[in-house]
C-alpha positions in Angstrom: 0.0 0.0 0.0 2.8 2.4 0.9 4.6 1.7 -2.3 1.4 2.5 -4.3 1.0 5.8 -2.5 4.7 6.6 -3.1 4.2 5.8 -6.8 1.1 8.0 -6.9 3.0 10.9 -5.4 5.9 10.5 -7.8 3.5 10.4 -10.8 1.9 13.6 -9.6 5.2 15.3 -9.2 6.3 14.2 -12.7 3.0 15.5 -14.2 3.5 18.9 -12.4 7.0 19.2 -13.8 5.7 18.4 -17.3 2.9 21.0 -17.1 5.3 23.7 -15.8 7.7 22.9 -18.6 5.0 23.1 -21.3 3.6 26.3 -19.8 7.1 27.8 -19.9 7.5 26.9 -23.6 4.0 28.1 -24.6 3.9 31.2 -22.5 0.9 30.2 -20.4 -0.7 33.1 -18.6 -0.1 33.2 -14.9 -2.9 33.1 -12.2 -2.2 36.1 -10.1 -2.7 35.7 -6.4 -4.5 38.6 -4.8 -4.1 39.7 -1.2 -7.3 39.1 0.8 -7.0 41.7 3.6 -5.8 45.2 4.0 -5.7 47.7 6.9 -8.9 49.6 7.2 -8.9 53.3 6.4 -8.5 55.7 9.4 -10.2 59.0 10.1 -7.7 61.3 11.9 -9.5 64.6 11.1 -6.1 65.9 10.0 -5.6 66.7 6.3 -2.3 66.2 4.4 -1.3 67.7 1.2 1.4 67.4 -1.5 4.4 69.6 -0.4 5.0 72.7 -2.5 8.5 71.5 -3.3 7.0 68.5 -5.1 4.3 70.5 -6.9 6.8 73.0 -8.2 9.1 70.3 -9.6 8.6 69.8 -13.3 10.2 66.4 -13.7 9.6 62.8 -13.0 10.3 59.3 -14.3 8.4 56.1 -15.3 9.0 53.6 -12.5 8.3 50.1 -11.5 11.1 48.4 -9.7 12.3 48.5 -6.1 14.5 51.5 -5.2 13.0 53.7 -8.0 12.0 56.6 -5.7 15.6 57.1 -4.5 16.9 57.0 -8.0 14.3 59.6 -9.2 15.4 61.9 -6.5 19.1 61.4 -7.3 18.3 62.5 -10.9 16.6 65.7 -9.8 13.0 64.6 -10.2 10.3 64.5 -7.6 7.5 62.7 -9.4 7.0 59.0 -10.2 4.6 57.4 -12.7 4.5 53.6 -12.0 4.0 51.7 -15.2 1.7 49.9 -15.5 1.4 50.2 -11.8 -0.8 48.3 -9.3 -4.0 50.4 -9.6 -5.7 47.7 -11.7 -9.3 46.6 -10.9 -8.5 43.0 -11.7 -5.7 42.8 -9.1 -7.4 44.8 -6.4 -10.8 43.1 -6.3 -11.5 39.4 -7.1 -15.2 39.9 -7.6 -18.0 42.5 -7.3 -18.8 41.7 -3.7 -15.2 41.0 -2.5 -13.3 43.4 -0.4 -10.8 45.6 -2.2 -7.2 44.7 -1.5 -4.8 47.6 -0.9 -1.7 45.6 -0.1 0.3 46.5 -3.2 -1.0 50.0 -3.5 -0.3 50.8 0.1 3.3 49.6 -0.2 3.8 51.7 -3.3 2.4 54.9 -1.7 4.5 54.3 1.5 7.7 53.7 -0.5 7.4 56.8 -2.5 6.3 59.1 0.3 9.3 58.0 2.4 11.6 59.5 -0.3 9.5 62.6 -0.8 8.3 61.6 -4.3 4.8 62.5 -5.6 2.8 60.1 -7.6 0.9 60.3 -10.9 -1.2 57.1 -10.9 -2.6 55.3 -14.0 -6.0 53.8 -13.5 -6.8 50.5 -15.3 -10.5 49.8 -15.6 -10.1 46.1 -16.5 -11.2 43.1 -14.5 -11.5 39.7 -16.3 -14.4 38.6 -14.0 -16.3 41.7 -15.0 -15.7 41.7 -18.7 -16.4 38.0 -19.1 -20.0 38.8 -18.3 -20.4 40.5 -21.7 -22.2 38.5 -24.3 -19.4 39.3 -26.8 -16.5 39.1 -24.3 -14.1 37.6 -26.8 -14.2 40.9 -28.8 -12.3 42.6 -25.9 -9.4 40.0 -25.6 -5.9 41.0 -26.5 -3.4 38.6 -28.1 -1.9 35.9 -25.9 1.5 37.4 -26.9 0.7 40.8 -25.3 3.8 41.8 -23.3 1.8 43.0 -20.2 0.0 39.7 -19.6 1.1 37.8 -16.5 3.2 34.8 -17.4 4.5 31.8 -15.6 8.2 32.5 -15.5 10.9 31.6 -13.0 12.3 35.1 -13.0 8.9 36.9 -12.6 8.3 38.3 -9.2 5.1 37.2 -7.5 3.8 40.8 -7.1 4.8 42.0 -10.5 2.4 44.4 -12.1 0.4 43.1 -15.1 -2.7 43.8 -17.3 -5.4 41.1 -17.8 -6.5 39.5 -21.0 -9.8 41.5 -21.4 -9.3 45.2 -22.1 -12.6 46.9 -22.8 -14.8 49.2 -20.9 -16.4 47.8 -17.7 -19.6 45.8 -18.0 -20.8 46.7 -14.5 -20.3 50.5 -14.4 -21.7 50.8 -10.8 -19.3 48.2 -9.4 -16.5 50.0 -11.3 -17.5 53.4 -9.9 -17.5 52.0 -6.3 -14.0 50.7 -6.8 -12.8 54.0 -8.1 -14.4 56.0 -5.3 -13.0 53.6 -2.6 -9.3 54.0 -3.4 -9.5 57.7 -4.4 -10.9 58.3 -0.9 -8.2 56.1 0.7 -5.4 58.2 -0.7 -6.9 61.7 -0.9 -5.5 63.0 2.4 -8.7 64.5 3.7 -8.4 62.8 7.1 -11.4 60.5 6.5 -10.9 56.8 5.8 -7.4 57.4 4.6 -4.5 54.9 4.4 -2.9 54.5 7.8 0.3 56.6 7.8 -0.5 58.6 4.7 1.8 61.6 4.4 1.7 62.5 0.7 -1.7 62.1 -0.9 -2.5 61.2 -4.5 -4.2 64.0 -6.3 -3.3 63.2 -9.9 -5.1 60.3 -11.7 -4.6 59.3 -15.3 -7.5 57.4 -17.0 -5.7 54.5 -18.6 -2.8 54.7 -21.1 -2.5 55.1 -24.9 -5.9 53.9 -25.9 -4.9 55.0 -29.4 -2.0 52.6 -29.7 -3.1 49.8 -32.1 -0.3 48.0 -33.9 -1.2 47.8 -37.7 -2.1 44.4 -39.0 0.9 42.7 -40.5 3.4 44.7 -38.5 6.3 42.8 -37.0 5.2 43.5 -33.5 1.4 42.9 -34.1 -0.3 41.6 -31.1 2.5 42.4 -28.6 0.9 45.5 -27.1 -2.7 46.7 -27.0 -3.8 48.7 -24.0 -7.4 49.1 -25.2 -9.7 47.2 -27.5 -12.5 49.8 -28.1 -13.1 52.9 -30.1 -12.6 56.7 -29.4 -16.3 57.1 -28.5 -16.0 54.3 -26.0 -12.9 55.8 -24.4 -14.8 59.1 -24.1 -17.4 57.3 -22.1 -14.8 55.7 -19.9 -13.1 59.1 -19.3 -16.4 60.8 -18.4 -17.6 58.1 -16.0 -14.2 57.7 -14.4 -13.7 61.4 -13.9 -17.2 61.7 -12.3 -16.3 59.0 -9.8 -12.9 60.5 -9.0 -14.4 63.9 -8.4 -17.2 62.5 -6.2 -14.6 61.1 -3.9 -12.2 64.0 -4.1 -13.3 67.3 -5.6 -9.7 68.6 -5.5 -8.3 65.7 -7.6 -6.9 66.4 -11.0 -7.8 64.1 -13.9 -5.4 63.4 -16.8 -6.6 62.1 -20.1 -4.7 59.1 -21.3 -1.4 60.0 -23.1 -1.5 60.0 -26.9 1.1 57.5 -28.1 2.6 60.0 -30.6 2.3 63.2 -32.5 1.2 62.0 -35.9 -2.4 61.8 -37.2 -2.6 58.1 -36.7 -2.6 58.8 -33.0 -4.1 62.3 -32.8 -7.1 61.4 -34.9 -8.2 59.1 -32.1 -8.4 62.0 -29.8 -10.1 64.3 -32.3 -12.9 61.8 -32.2 -12.9 61.7 -28.4 -13.1 65.5 -28.3 -16.1 65.5 -30.6 -18.0 65.0 -27.3 -17.9 68.2 -25.2 -18.5 66.2 -22.1 -15.3 64.3 -22.7 -13.4 67.6 -23.0 -14.9 68.8 -19.7 -14.0 65.5 -18.0 -10.2 66.0 -17.8 -8.1 68.8 -16.2 -4.7 68.0 -17.8 -3.9 67.1 -21.4 -1.3 64.4 -22.0 1.2 63.5 -24.7 3.9 60.8 -25.1 7.1 60.7 -27.1 8.9 57.4 -27.5 11.6 58.9 -29.7 8.9 59.3 -32.4 7.3 61.9 -34.6 8.3 65.5 -33.6 10.7 64.3 -30.9 12.4 67.7 -30.9 9.6 68.9 -28.7 8.6 65.5 -27.2 5.5 65.9 -29.5 4.2 68.9 -27.5 4.2 71.0 -30.7 1.8 68.9 -32.8 -0.3 68.0 -29.7 -0.7 71.7 -28.8 -1.6 72.5 -32.3 -4.4 69.9 -32.3 -5.7 71.2 -29.0 -5.6 74.8 -30.1 -7.4 73.9 -33.4 -10.2 72.5 -31.3 -10.4 75.4 -29.0 -9.1 73.3 -26.0 -7.0 75.3 -23.5 -5.7 73.0 -20.8 -2.3 72.3 -19.1 -0.1 69.8 -20.9 2.0 67.1 -19.3 4.4 64.8 -21.1 4.1 61.6 -19.2 6.4 59.5 -21.3 9.4 61.3 -22.8 12.5 60.1 -24.5 14.7 61.1 -27.5 16.7 58.0 -28.1 17.4 58.9 -31.7 20.8 57.3 -32.1 23.1 54.5 -31.0 25.4 57.3 -29.7 24.7 58.1 -26.1 26.1 61.6 -26.5 23.6 62.4 -29.3 20.8 61.0 -27.1 21.8 63.1 -24.1 22.1 66.2 -26.3 18.7 65.7 -28.0 17.0 64.8 -24.7 18.3 68.1 -23.3 17.1 70.1 -26.3 13.7 68.4 -26.4 13.1 69.1 -22.7 13.9 72.8 -23.2 11.7 73.0 -26.3 8.8 71.2 -24.6 8.9 73.5 -21.6 9.1 76.6 -23.9 5.9 75.4 -25.6 4.1 75.2 -22.3 4.6 71.6 -21.0 4.2 71.8 -17.2 5.7 68.4 -16.4 7.9 65.9 -18.1 8.3 62.2 -17.1 11.3 60.5 -18.7 11.1 56.9 -19.6 14.8 56.0 -18.9 17.6 56.8 -16.5 20.2 56.2 -19.2 21.2 57.4 -22.7 22.5 54.2 -24.2 21.1 53.6 -27.7 18.6 50.9 -28.3 20.3 49.3 -31.3 17.9 50.6 -34.0 17.4 54.4 -34.3 13.8 55.3 -35.1 14.9 57.9 -37.7 15.9 57.1 -41.2 19.5 55.9 -41.4 22.0 58.8 -41.4 19.5 61.5 -40.2 20.8 61.3 -36.6 24.2 62.5 -37.9 22.6 65.9 -38.3 22.6 66.2 -34.5 25.9 67.4 -33.3 26.7 65.9 -29.9 27.3 68.6 -27.3 26.7 66.7 -24.1 28.6 63.8 -22.6 26.0 61.0 -22.0 28.3 58.8 -20.0 27.1 60.4 -16.8 23.3 60.4 -16.9 22.9 61.7 -13.4 24.9 64.8 -14.2 22.9 65.3 -17.5 19.5 64.9 -15.8 20.5 67.2 -12.9 21.4 69.8 -15.5 18.0 69.4 -17.2 16.1 69.5 -14.0 18.1 72.4 -12.6 19.3 70.6 -9.6 
C-alpha cells in the first residue's frame, strides 16, 4: 500500500513538472494571487497635502522596480509614474462583492512618500471577472502574446504588475464606480478613511494609457501591445464616468486624459474623435502626450499636440508623461537631444515631463531614417546620466 502511495505521489510530481515545462514553452498566462486583507482606512481629522516642493518640480520618471523613488530623487525629479502600476481593478478586487485589496497600492504609496516623491497614478478599468460577463466578451481580448499579460516564469516576481486579457470598458459600471471612489478616498489625504500613515496624498489620476495605440495588421510586433480594444467614443465614455467617480470622492483631484502615443495623425485622430463630445473635454483637467523617440521628438511631441488642442479650442495644461529622445546609438547624441527636447517642450508650455529611462545608451535601431541622426551634433557627454538629468532639472 505504501509503495502504491509513493508511486502515486511520484507520478503527480512528474505530471506537475511536465505541465510547468509546457507552460514555460508556450507562455501560459499566470494566475495572479490577490491579497485578501488590507488595513482599514483611518479617520484622523487631519488633512495632508502634497508639499509645495514637489508641486513646483517639473520632472519625473516612469518607474516600477524597487528603489526607484531614491533614483528619481538622485536625478533631480520629484515625481513617479509607476507603469503599468498596481491600480488595476483585476488585481485589487476578485469579484464584485469581494473586499478591495490595498496591499500593493499601500506599499507603493509608502515607499514613494518616504523618499518625498509625488505620484501620478494610472488607473486601469479592467477586471476579467467583470468583462467575461459581456455576451461578446471575446471581442475585448488581447493577443496571448501581449507583453503585459502575467506569465509563468521563474524570474517573474510574485507581485509584478500586469494587465489582464480582457481590455474593454467595464460591464458593470456601478461596481467600477464603487472601486474608483473607494481607493481615491483612501489616498486623498482628507483625514477621512485614509490609508494609515498617509503623508503625501495622491491628487493626480490618469485614466488609462495610450488607448490610441493599435499596432497595424501585418506589422512585425502585431499583437504584442494593445492597451485598449475599443473605439474613441468608448474611451470618451470611460473618461467621463471615471472622472465623475474621482471627483465625487475628491473634488480637489486632477484628472489626466490618457497620453497620446505619438504626435502624428494616426494617434491624434483618435483624440479628435474623443473630443467631438464636449462632455469628454470637460472630464479632464490636464492634457497628456507621449514621445517614445517618435514623430516630432524635438519637442517631445508637444508641438503637434498643442496644435491639435488649439485647433479644437481646447485650452488645458499639458504634461508629457512619457518622454525620450533615443534617436541614435550614440549616447552623447541621445543626451544632447534629450536636453534640447526638454527645453523645447517647456518653452511650448509643457508643465511636467516624465522621462522613460535613466540612461542614454542607444537601443540598437534608431527610429529615424539611417543617417539622419548624424545631423545632431553631440554637445553633451552622455556617459554620466545623473549629471545630465541634474542639469536638465536644474538641480
